[in-house]
Phi, psi and omega in degrees: 000146172281141182284127174259137177296112189286324175303309182300322176300310189287332181291322175292324174303304183300323182294337184249003176067036191256023177282048180262010181228149176269129176300154187300339178259014173276111176294144182262102176268102181218145181285139185264138178269109187287326183238071190286141176239133186247144176283338176204185182304110180295341182257044181293336184261008176085190175230180189188153174224159181199171172053055183303134167245173181294338181243007183179197179188176175263137179249144188218141155211170171226121175290126182195072175303335182232074193300335182263006176281160185305323177252019184065010182084008188255350182071196187260356177291148171279149175230140175278133182237117184275139176233150187229144168220132187230169184268357183215152185294331176292352180064033181270321184261075176291135186237345180200140181207164175178190184223136172236148186265124174270122190239147187299331178303329183242032170070018187057031173274161185228127178237108181254123180256102183279139176227169173087012177266175178264150185283159174050046173212167185272155171227163180230149186212165179202163175238157176220131174231119192055235179270354187271138174231141191276172173298157174271125175248165183247146176224189184203145170266159176283161171306162166297161195303310190260010186280132180259106182280161176286327190199137166232126172261118173222160176237151173227148187214172180194162152070076186241076180291111183317307189290332186274359179174171176266149182277041183298334174309326179292324167310314178289319175305311172310313176306323179287351175050070178284148164286336192207145170233130181245118186257126187248026167108158194066052179293318171237169167244140177276344184238152179265126179206173175096180183245158166058052181295141182261341174204173190229151173297319171078009180215155171295179181296142181282140173229331185258168179303309177306316182300318179293315181302317172294334176288318175297318182301312184303310181299308186293344170287352180299123177306318182291323181288316175307312180298326181293323173295332188268001187256336191195156174295151177242149165238135192231151157212168190253165165238228186270328194283346171292346172233292184197140180310142180056004185304151183225111182052232188270014186253119183280168177292319175269109183297340183292334182273002184310311187302333185252003190292315183301319181290325174297313177298317176301319177297314181297319179292327185287315176299325181295318180301319188293336186249003180243156175276069180261144178290158183298334181291342165281358183301126182287155171238092187058239190260026174237140171205135186274092183263333183288143188190172178242156181211119188259137172241084187056216175266002183285310191212145172232126170265122180257107195259119188256155169235110180262011175252322182297327195240003190286158167290156178292157184296144180287150171038061174292170177294158179303140169065024175203161167260193175089202196276162182201146169260124192232152164288119188296332180285342177263003185225082180294338174309329186298330184269004181293133185288337186265004178279137181225146184262336187249342190085163194284323180297316179291320174303307191294321174308309185291322180291323177295314176306315179293316183291329183260000183287141177246013179288152174296322186229128179239114197249120178264106178270109184210181203274326190231199185268124176281315179310147164294136179225110180268112182266005178257113184284145181081209189294159183075173182216148178244165175220134167272113194288356190264347180259191178294343176291335179279355185226047198295329179290322180294315174299309186301318178300322182288319184290325178294316184303315182299322180282312178297329177268000181050052177305133186285122176044061181286134178227127174254123175252150180206186179204226164086315192265007167063034180202157183274135169234145168222113189227151161280144167256126185235152175282351177218101189277343178280359186233108186290351178272348175306137185293152169277125187253343180200171181248145173225130168236134179242125192272155175278180180277155172296320179221327197298140182287159185234177174273186192273153180290325182304314181295327176296316178305326185293317182271357185299321184297339180271008180222066189310330181284353180266123176279325183206144172215113192221119178263344192281357187233151177257157175163226183194183177238146184238131180239132173246120185244133172227166175305332183269329177201169174241122175252126187238123168251123184280102189269114190246135180282143168299315179191172172231019171279345181235140179297327184261016184297149185286165179224143176221167178272118180292309184204158168232146180225155180228147165245128176267147176305125181084358179237096184290146182110135183280139176241145179288136182283000000 
């Protein structure tokens, strides 16, 4: 993890009056309410599981009978929450149980790391607080370490702007019955933007811990999102909108916010942890949190989960009087070619290279936020780069792709989100040379709801990008993946619309990647 200047962070806290949250090393001295009584269902935000291992997983909930209230309607008292996990959905064959304390310092959230279960099988779980009992939800353990499973079905999704549509895509995802869901960033949006809103945030842009908690509560109360968390374990990473648009490391989009930004990032990171089924290793320490990790599913697949926000170099050649992304002519932005610029940070880069080199998995899946392939948006001579994606960090990308090629990483596949459109791409060590060998495959999912640009503009630049098999902006949705030892089949799941909660969903296109043959092929 990159070291953050703690004095500067504490100065930022004091400057914005943001000492309304406890640091991880601060003890929570709170009275325990032995007989809690709730004004409404304390499990209003649902339950979730995540990070499956062969012998267990993380179970999550947050007590919030009044989810939009500053304290969730819980006050300052701690509450003991009982958890149970069973082999059947009727919860008759309980195989593990215990009690976890929900404390005000952490928003009355609960994170239970279950161990001692059997590999590669479903389980069901629930929580109890006082007289209140949560819904029963399903989770799953991963296969044993060396087991080569016949099949893994997973879905991946990203970018769910609450105001711009209903989360109906999750209703269809639930019907697909996945073993795993991978979320690739922008779980919430801090800002209000876009056109033709179907619902409203109802509050200003969050900057404090209480405000971020309320924004998560608003999103997590959505019934379709709750159902998706209750059907399968999730693995998650963040992008920018969980904090602020286009932030890079300790740099906000608006340079004028710099003195207070680390305090805002600390509040956002803490709220993120409080609302996700994350293991304790991801517990934030002020404005830092160790989110990148690997997750193995026997010898069939390893997910290398990346964080491309916390450690990145600032975006190159920003617009005047602001930071963040820009679309630039590469010839007019020499900063792009600087060798020390990085999207992942040197420590994470080294961790990823070691993980890929040492992997014995049949499939190596890089779960990250954006588009890795080069995308030239300028038709004809010359080339542009959008600086917030891997195009803005071409040397960092080249290091990674060269490593994949030289180490002959087995079946590397990159999955991403962020850009609110479907992409299916070949990944090459030299995108400007069409004869350069394909070394990996890339699938970028569209958004759950977030709006996109025009398909007409995309069609104009596609001839200049022969490594792009498909680029489609017109649909919201998600990706469904069926993985076997012999192939990966990817279905692009497209919503009819997101303005109606019960809208239909269909498969726009399907592609396969064959074992030992990099590059997507149309199914």
